Biopython code that builds the backbone (N, CA, C, O; Angstrom):
import numpy as np
from Bio.PDB.StructureBuilder import StructureBuilder

atoms = [
    (1, "MET", "N", (-7.371, 7.183, 11.869)),
    (1, "MET", "CA", (-7.984, 6.131, 11.096)),
    (1, "MET", "C", (-6.971, 4.999, 10.934)),
    (1, "MET", "O", (-5.780, 5.237, 10.732)),
    (2, "MET", "N", (-7.453, 3.791, 11.024)),
    (2, "MET", "CA", (-6.606, 2.614, 10.868)),
    (2, "MET", "C", (-7.168, 1.740, 9.757)),
    (2, "MET", "O", (-8.381, 1.662, 9.562)),
    (3, "HIS", "N", (-6.269, 1.086, 9.033)),
    (3, "HIS", "CA", (-6.675, 0.174, 7.968)),
    (3, "HIS", "C", (-6.068, -1.196, 8.243)),
    (3, "HIS", "O", (-4.921, -1.302, 8.676)),
    (4, "PHE", "N", (-6.845, -2.234, 7.989)),
    (4, "PHE", "CA", (-6.370, -3.600, 8.156)),
    (4, "PHE", "C", (-6.722, -4.403, 6.916)),
    (4, "PHE", "O", (-7.753, -4.171, 6.285)),
    (5, "ARG", "N", (-5.873, -5.332, 6.578)),
    (5, "ARG", "CA", (-6.183, -6.289, 5.519)),
    (5, "ARG", "C", (-6.450, -7.626, 6.194)),
    (5, "ARG", "O", (-5.689, -8.073, 7.052)),
    (6, "VAL", "N", (-7.532, -8.243, 5.793)),
    (6, "VAL", "CA", (-7.946, -9.499, 6.418)),
    (6, "VAL", "C", (-7.929, -10.591, 5.360)),
    (6, "VAL", "O", (-8.330, -10.366, 4.218)),
    (7, "SER", "N", (-7.473, -11.754, 5.738)),
    (7, "SER", "CA", (-7.436, -12.897, 4.827)),
    (7, "SER", "C", (-8.826, -13.208, 4.289)),
    (7, "SER", "O", (-9.827, -13.025, 4.982)),
    (8, "THR", "N", (-8.876, -13.671, 3.067)),
    (8, "THR", "CA", (-10.163, -14.041, 2.469)),
    (8, "THR", "C", (-10.746, -15.281, 3.129)),
    (8, "THR", "O", (-11.910, -15.610, 2.902)),
    (9, "ASN", "N", (-9.960, -15.968, 3.937)),
    (9, "ASN", "CA", (-10.441, -17.160, 4.639)),
    (9, "ASN", "C", (-11.331, -16.816, 5.833)),
    (9, "ASN", "O", (-12.018, -17.688, 6.364)),
    (10, "VAL", "N", (-11.323, -15.556, 6.257)),
    (10, "VAL", "CA", (-12.114, -15.136, 7.413)),
    (10, "VAL", "C", (-13.481, -14.664, 6.919)),
    (10, "VAL", "O", (-13.570, -13.822, 6.025)),
    (11, "SER", "N", (-14.531, -15.208, 7.503)),
    (11, "SER", "CA", (-15.887, -14.846, 7.065)),
    (11, "SER", "C", (-16.257, -13.443, 7.536)),
    (11, "SER", "O", (-15.745, -12.951, 8.542)),
    (12, "LEU", "N", (-17.155, -12.814, 6.787)),
    (12, "LEU", "CA", (-17.639, -11.493, 7.186)),
    (12, "LEU", "C", (-18.333, -11.560, 8.543)),
    (12, "LEU", "O", (-18.237, -10.627, 9.340)),
    (13, "TYR", "N", (-19.027, -12.657, 8.803)),
    (13, "TYR", "CA", (-19.690, -12.859, 10.091)),
    (13, "TYR", "C", (-18.666, -12.757, 11.223)),
    (13, "TYR", "O", (-18.908, -12.086, 12.227)),
    (14, "ARG", "N", (-17.541, -13.415, 11.057)),
    (14, "ARG", "CA", (-16.489, -13.405, 12.086)),
    (14, "ARG", "C", (-15.873, -12.011, 12.220)),
    (14, "ARG", "O", (-15.622, -11.547, 13.332)),
    (15, "ILE", "N", (-15.635, -11.355, 11.105)),
    (15, "ILE", "CA", (-15.056, -10.007, 11.139)),
    (15, "ILE", "C", (-15.967, -9.056, 11.907)),
    (15, "ILE", "O", (-15.511, -8.326, 12.787)),
    (16, "PHE", "N", (-17.263, -9.069, 11.568)),
    (16, "PHE", "CA", (-18.196, -8.179, 12.258)),
    (16, "PHE", "C", (-18.313, -8.535, 13.739)),
    (16, "PHE", "O", (-18.451, -7.645, 14.579)),
    (17, "GLY", "N", (-18.261, -9.818, 14.063)),
    (17, "GLY", "CA", (-18.311, -10.234, 15.463)),
    (17, "GLY", "C", (-17.139, -9.688, 16.257)),
    (17, "GLY", "O", (-17.308, -9.189, 17.370)),
    (18, "ILE", "N", (-15.954, -9.785, 15.680)),
    (18, "ILE", "CA", (-14.745, -9.281, 16.342)),
    (18, "ILE", "C", (-14.820, -7.765, 16.508)),
    (18, "ILE", "O", (-14.496, -7.233, 17.569)),
    (19, "LEU", "N", (-15.247, -7.079, 15.456)),
    (19, "LEU", "CA", (-15.334, -5.617, 15.521)),
    (19, "LEU", "C", (-16.376, -5.141, 16.528)),
    (19, "LEU", "O", (-16.140, -4.174, 17.253)),
    (20, "GLU", "N", (-17.515, -5.803, 16.579)),
    (20, "GLU", "CA", (-18.554, -5.426, 17.548)),
    (20, "GLU", "C", (-18.075, -5.647, 18.977)),
    (20, "GLU", "O", (-18.309, -4.808, 19.847)),
    (21, "LYS", "N", (-17.412, -6.763, 19.222)),
    (21, "LYS", "CA", (-16.893, -7.047, 20.558)),
    (21, "LYS", "C", (-15.853, -5.999, 20.948)),
    (21, "LYS", "O", (-15.856, -5.503, 22.075)),
    (22, "ALA", "N", (-14.968, -5.666, 20.014)),
    (22, "ALA", "CA", (-13.941, -4.657, 20.291)),
    (22, "ALA", "C", (-14.575, -3.301, 20.559)),
    (22, "ALA", "O", (-14.145, -2.582, 21.461)),
    (23, "ARG", "N", (-15.589, -2.949, 19.788)),
    (23, "ARG", "CA", (-16.252, -1.655, 19.990)),
    (23, "ARG", "C", (-16.943, -1.609, 21.353)),
    (23, "ARG", "O", (-16.907, -0.578, 22.025)),
    (24, "ASP", "N", (-17.569, -2.711, 21.770)),
    (24, "ASP", "CA", (-18.216, -2.764, 23.083)),
    (24, "ASP", "C", (-17.199, -2.604, 24.208)),
    (24, "ASP", "O", (-17.469, -1.936, 25.206)),
    (25, "GLU", "N", (-16.029, -3.219, 24.044)),
    (25, "GLU", "CA", (-15.001, -3.169, 25.080)),
    (25, "GLU", "C", (-14.207, -1.862, 25.058)),
    (25, "GLU", "O", (-13.677, -1.436, 26.084)),
    (26, "LEU", "N", (-14.128, -1.234, 23.901)),
    (26, "LEU", "CA", (-13.308, -0.032, 23.743)),
    (26, "LEU", "C", (-14.144, 1.150, 23.255)),
    (26, "LEU", "O", (-13.783, 1.819, 22.287)),
    (27, "LYS", "N", (-15.242, 1.394, 23.921)),
    (27, "LYS", "CA", (-16.188, 2.435, 23.490)),
    (27, "LYS", "C", (-15.541, 3.804, 23.335)),
    (27, "LYS", "O", (-15.912, 4.568, 22.444)),
    (28, "SER", "N", (-14.584, 4.118, 24.188)),
    (28, "SER", "CA", (-13.951, 5.437, 24.117)),
    (28, "SER", "C", (-12.933, 5.537, 22.979)),
    (28, "SER", "O", (-12.496, 6.633, 22.627)),
    (29, "ILE", "N", (-12.561, 4.399, 22.409)),
    (29, "ILE", "CA", (-11.557, 4.394, 21.340)),
    (29, "ILE", "C", (-12.188, 4.154, 19.969)),
    (29, "ILE", "O", (-11.876, 4.859, 19.010)),
    (30, "ILE", "N", (-13.066, 3.169, 19.875)),
    (30, "ILE", "CA", (-13.693, 2.823, 18.596)),
    (30, "ILE", "C", (-15.084, 3.431, 18.542)),
    (30, "ILE", "O", (-15.993, 2.995, 19.249)),
    (31, "GLU", "N", (-15.240, 4.436, 17.701)),
    (31, "GLU", "CA", (-16.543, 5.073, 17.529)),
    (31, "GLU", "C", (-17.325, 4.405, 16.409)),
    (31, "GLU", "O", (-18.535, 4.207, 16.512)),
    (32, "ASP", "N", (-16.621, 4.062, 15.343)),
    (32, "ASP", "CA", (-17.278, 3.520, 14.162)),
    (32, "ASP", "C", (-16.265, 2.686, 13.384)),
    (32, "ASP", "O", (-15.058, 2.822, 13.583)),
    (33, "TYR", "N", (-16.753, 1.839, 12.514)),
    (33, "TYR", "CA", (-15.871, 1.054, 11.655)),
    (33, "TYR", "C", (-16.577, 0.766, 10.344)),
    (33, "TYR", "O", (-17.802, 0.841, 10.248)),
    (34, "THR", "N", (-15.789, 0.440, 9.345)),
    (34, "THR", "CA", (-16.306, 0.112, 8.020)),
    (34, "THR", "C", (-15.550, -1.095, 7.498)),
    (34, "THR", "O", (-14.340, -1.218, 7.687)),
    (35, "VAL", "N", (-16.275, -1.977, 6.845)),
    (35, "VAL", "CA", (-15.658, -3.143, 6.204)),
    (35, "VAL", "C", (-15.970, -3.048, 4.716)),
    (35, "VAL", "O", (-17.131, -2.938, 4.322)),
    (36, "THR", "N", (-14.932, -3.091, 3.900)),
    (36, "THR", "CA", (-15.133, -3.060, 2.449)),
    (36, "THR", "C", (-14.332, -4.179, 1.805)),
    (36, "THR", "O", (-13.317, -4.627, 2.339)),
    (37, "GLN", "N", (-14.798, -4.611, 0.671)),
    (37, "GLN", "CA", (-14.076, -5.611, -0.098)),
    (37, "GLN", "C", (-13.386, -4.919, -1.260)),
    (37, "GLN", "O", (-13.869, -3.908, -1.771)),
    (38, "VAL", "N", (-12.269, -5.463, -1.666)),
    (38, "VAL", "CA", (-11.498, -4.899, -2.766)),
    (38, "VAL", "C", (-12.273, -5.054, -4.069)),
    (38, "VAL", "O", (-12.850, -6.107, -4.343)),
    (39, "THR", "N", (-12.277, -3.992, -4.866)),
    (39, "THR", "CA", (-12.934, -4.039, -6.171)),
    (39, "THR", "C", (-11.879, -4.236, -7.257)),
    (39, "THR", "O", (-10.686, -4.067, -7.008)),
    (40, "LEU", "N", (-12.315, -4.587, -8.440)),
    (40, "LEU", "CA", (-11.385, -4.698, -9.565)),
    (40, "LEU", "C", (-10.722, -3.355, -9.846)),
    (40, "LEU", "O", (-9.556, -3.301, -10.238)),
    (41, "ASP", "N", (-11.464, -2.278, -9.647)),
    (41, "ASP", "CA", (-10.894, -0.946, -9.838)),
    (41, "ASP", "C", (-9.757, -0.703, -8.846)),
    (41, "ASP", "O", (-8.716, -0.159, -9.217)),
    (42, "ASP", "N", (-9.951, -1.105, -7.580)),
    (42, "ASP", "CA", (-8.888, -0.972, -6.574)),
    (42, "ASP", "C", (-7.640, -1.727, -7.013)),
    (42, "ASP", "O", (-6.525, -1.214, -6.908)),
    (43, "ILE", "N", (-7.833, -2.941, -7.501)),
    (43, "ILE", "CA", (-6.709, -3.770, -7.942)),
    (43, "ILE", "C", (-5.987, -3.100, -9.104)),
    (43, "ILE", "O", (-4.758, -3.031, -9.112)),
    (44, "PHE", "N", (-6.741, -2.604, -10.089)),
    (44, "PHE", "CA", (-6.142, -1.959, -11.252)),
    (44, "PHE", "C", (-5.368, -0.709, -10.851)),
    (44, "PHE", "O", (-4.238, -0.511, -11.298)),
    (45, "VAL", "N", (-5.968, 0.139, -10.009)),
    (45, "VAL", "CA", (-5.307, 1.374, -9.587)),
    (45, "VAL", "C", (-4.023, 1.052, -8.834)),
    (45, "VAL", "O", (-2.996, 1.690, -9.065)),
    (46, "ASN", "N", (-4.067, 0.075, -7.942)),
    (46, "ASN", "CA", (-2.876, -0.317, -7.192)),
    (46, "ASN", "C", (-1.807, -0.874, -8.127)),
    (46, "ASN", "O", (-0.628, -0.550, -7.981)),
    (47, "PHE", "N", (-2.207, -1.710, -9.084)),
    (47, "PHE", "CA", (-1.266, -2.277, -10.050)),
    (47, "PHE", "C", (-0.604, -1.163, -10.863)),
    (47, "PHE", "O", (0.613, -1.167, -11.046)),
    (48, "ALA", "N", (-1.400, -0.216, -11.346)),
    (48, "ALA", "CA", (-0.864, 0.898, -12.133)),
    (48, "ALA", "C", (0.102, 1.737, -11.299)),
    (48, "ALA", "O", (1.133, 2.183, -11.802)),
    (49, "LYS", "N", (-0.228, 1.951, -10.032)),
    (49, "LYS", "CA", (0.631, 2.728, -9.145)),
    (49, "LYS", "C", (1.977, 2.029, -8.946)),
    (49, "LYS", "O", (3.026, 2.670, -8.999)),
    (50, "VAL", "N", (1.943, 0.727, -8.721)),
    (50, "VAL", "CA", (3.177, -0.040, -8.535)),
    (50, "VAL", "C", (4.020, -0.001, -9.807)),
    (50, "VAL", "O", (5.239, 0.158, -9.739)),
    (51, "GLN", "N", (3.378, -0.145, -10.967)),
    (51, "GLN", "CA", (4.100, -0.100, -12.237)),
    (51, "GLN", "C", (4.764, 1.257, -12.436)),
    (51, "GLN", "O", (5.909, 1.330, -12.882)),
    (52, "GLU", "N", (4.050, 2.331, -12.106)),
    (52, "GLU", "CA", (4.606, 3.676, -12.254)),
    (52, "GLU", "C", (5.787, 3.875, -11.308)),
    (52, "GLU", "O", (6.809, 4.441, -11.698)),
    (53, "GLU", "N", (5.650, 3.409, -10.061)),
    (53, "GLU", "CA", (6.741, 3.532, -9.096)),
    (53, "GLU", "C", (7.959, 2.746, -9.560)),
    (53, "GLU", "O", (9.087, 3.218, -9.421)),
    (54, "ASN", "N", (7.746, 1.556, -10.109)),
    (54, "ASN", "CA", (8.853, 0.749, -10.621)),
    (54, "ASN", "C", (9.537, 1.448, -11.788)),
    (54, "ASN", "O", (10.764, 1.434, -11.885)),
    (55, "GLN", "N", (8.757, 2.058, -12.674)),
    (55, "GLN", "CA", (9.313, 2.764, -13.827)),
    (55, "GLN", "C", (10.134, 3.964, -13.375)),
    (55, "GLN", "O", (11.217, 4.212, -13.905)),
    (56, "ILE", "N", (9.622, 4.712, -12.392)),
    (56, "ILE", "CA", (10.348, 5.870, -11.867)),
    (56, "ILE", "C", (11.644, 5.414, -11.213)),
    (56, "ILE", "O", (12.692, 6.027, -11.418)),
    (57, "SER", "N", (11.579, 4.348, -10.432)),
    (57, "SER", "CA", (12.767, 3.813, -9.770)),
    (57, "SER", "C", (13.801, 3.359, -10.796)),
    (57, "SER", "O", (14.994, 3.621, -10.643)),
    (58, "LYS", "N", (13.339, 2.685, -11.831)),
    (58, "LYS", "CA", (14.235, 2.201, -12.889)),
    (58, "LYS", "C", (14.885, 3.378, -13.607)),
    (58, "LYS", "O", (16.087, 3.356, -13.870)),
    (59, "GLN", "N", (14.098, 4.406, -13.927)),
    (59, "GLN", "CA", (14.621, 5.581, -14.626)),
    (59, "GLN", "C", (15.630, 6.315, -13.753)),
    (59, "GLN", "O", (16.670, 6.755, -14.242)),
    (60, "THR", "N", (15.328, 6.450, -12.456)),
    (60, "THR", "CA", (16.243, 7.116, -11.534)),
    (60, "THR", "C", (17.561, 6.370, -11.462)),
    (60, "THR", "O", (18.629, 6.983, -11.468)),
    (61, "SER", "N", (17.491, 5.045, -11.394)),
    (61, "SER", "CA", (18.698, 4.221, -11.346)),
    (61, "SER", "C", (19.514, 4.385, -12.621)),
    (61, "SER", "O", (20.738, 4.498, -12.564)),
    (62, "GLN", "N", (18.842, 4.398, -13.776)),
    (62, "GLN", "CA", (19.537, 4.579, -15.051)),
    (62, "GLN", "C", (20.179, 5.961, -15.119)),
    (62, "GLN", "O", (21.304, 6.099, -15.599)),
    (63, "ASP", "N", (19.470, 6.988, -14.641)),
    (63, "ASP", "CA", (20.010, 8.346, -14.639)),
    (63, "ASP", "C", (21.247, 8.433, -13.749)),
    (63, "ASP", "O", (22.235, 9.070, -14.116)),
    (64, "GLU", "N", (21.195, 7.792, -12.578)),
    (64, "GLU", "CA", (22.340, 7.804, -11.671)),
    (64, "GLU", "C", (23.532, 7.096, -12.298)),
    (64, "GLU", "O", (24.662, 7.572, -12.194)),
    (65, "ASN", "N", (23.289, 5.962, -12.946)),
    (65, "ASN", "CA", (24.373, 5.232, -13.602)),
    (65, "ASN", "C", (24.972, 6.045, -14.744)),
    (65, "ASN", "O", (26.190, 6.058, -14.922)),
    (66, "SER", "N", (24.138, 6.715, -15.511)),
    (66, "SER", "CA", (24.619, 7.556, -16.614)),
    (66, "SER", "C", (25.463, 8.703, -16.074)),
    (66, "SER", "O", (26.499, 9.039, -16.648)),
    (67, "PHE", "N", (25.023, 9.304, -14.972)),
    (67, "PHE", "CA", (25.763, 10.406, -14.370)),
    (67, "PHE", "C", (27.122, 9.929, -13.863)),
    (67, "PHE", "O", (28.127, 10.616, -14.043)),
    (68, "LYS", "N", (27.158, 8.762, -13.232)),
    (68, "LYS", "CA", (28.426, 8.211, -12.735)),
    (68, "LYS", "C", (29.374, 7.922, -13.888)),
    (68, "LYS", "O", (30.572, 8.190, -13.788)),
    (69, "LEU", "N", (28.852, 7.381, -14.976)),
    (69, "LEU", "CA", (29.669, 7.094, -16.153)),
    (69, "LEU", "C", (30.218, 8.391, -16.736)),
    (69, "LEU", "O", (31.385, 8.452, -17.123)),
    (70, "LEU", "N", (29.393, 9.418, -16.801)),
    (70, "LEU", "CA", (29.827, 10.715, -17.307)),
    (70, "LEU", "C", (30.918, 11.296, -16.417)),
    (70, "LEU", "O", (31.887, 11.870, -16.914)),
    (71, "GLN", "N", (30.763, 11.151, -15.103)),
    (71, "GLN", "CA", (31.782, 11.643, -14.175)),
    (71, "GLN", "C", (33.114, 10.943, -14.420)),
    (71, "GLN", "O", (34.162, 11.589, -14.432)),
    (72, "LYS", "N", (33.079, 9.630, -14.615)),
    (72, "LYS", "CA", (34.306, 8.867, -14.851)),
    (72, "LYS", "C", (34.980, 9.306, -16.144)),
    (72, "LYS", "O", (36.200, 9.457, -16.199)),
    (73, "ARG", "N", (34.184, 9.509, -17.173)),
    (73, "ARG", "CA", (34.741, 9.862, -18.482)),
    (73, "ARG", "C", (35.302, 11.278, -18.498)),
    (73, "ARG", "O", (36.251, 11.559, -19.230)),
    (74, "THR", "N", (34.736, 12.159, -17.712)),
    (74, "THR", "CA", (35.190, 13.554, -17.714)),
    (74, "THR", "C", (36.066, 13.875, -16.514)),
    (74, "THR", "O", (36.538, 15.002, -16.367)),
    (75, "ASN", "N", (36.285, 12.879, -15.652)),
    (75, "ASN", "CA", (37.081, 13.057, -14.432)),
    (75, "ASN", "C", (36.547, 14.178, -13.554)),
    (75, "ASN", "O", (37.317, 14.906, -12.928)),
    (76, "VAL", "N", (35.230, 14.314, -13.509)),
    (76, "VAL", "CA", (34.588, 15.315, -12.657)),
    (76, "VAL", "C", (34.060, 14.613, -11.417)),
    (76, "VAL", "O", (33.427, 13.562, -11.509)),
    (77, "VAL", "N", (34.327, 15.204, -10.253)),
    (77, "VAL", "CA", (33.863, 14.594, -9.014)),
    (77, "VAL", "C", (32.646, 15.305, -8.510)),
    (77, "VAL", "O", (32.102, 14.935, -7.470)),
]
sb = StructureBuilder()
sb.init_structure("model")
sb.init_model(0)
sb.init_chain("A")
sb.init_seg("    ")
for serial, (resi, resn, name, xyz) in enumerate(atoms, 1):
    if name == "N":
        sb.init_residue(resn, " ", resi, " ")
    sb.init_atom(name, np.array(xyz, "f"), 0.0, 1.0, " ", f" {name:<3s}", serial, name[0])
structure = sb.get_structure()
């Protein structure tokens, strides 16, 4: 399965035209396709995921810095 993001400047008519032409030319490769538009729910879920990943990354960085500081203070390698 492949996913593509298409600019909002491209009309659905053009997208379907390109996909139909590709399917006609590549019958053995393209069996079916789907075009969907992003929903507000998709945006929210993606935003929440990015925020969680950033928080985890920030916490990991803080934990690593704390561990390095502890190593320096206790002279443990």
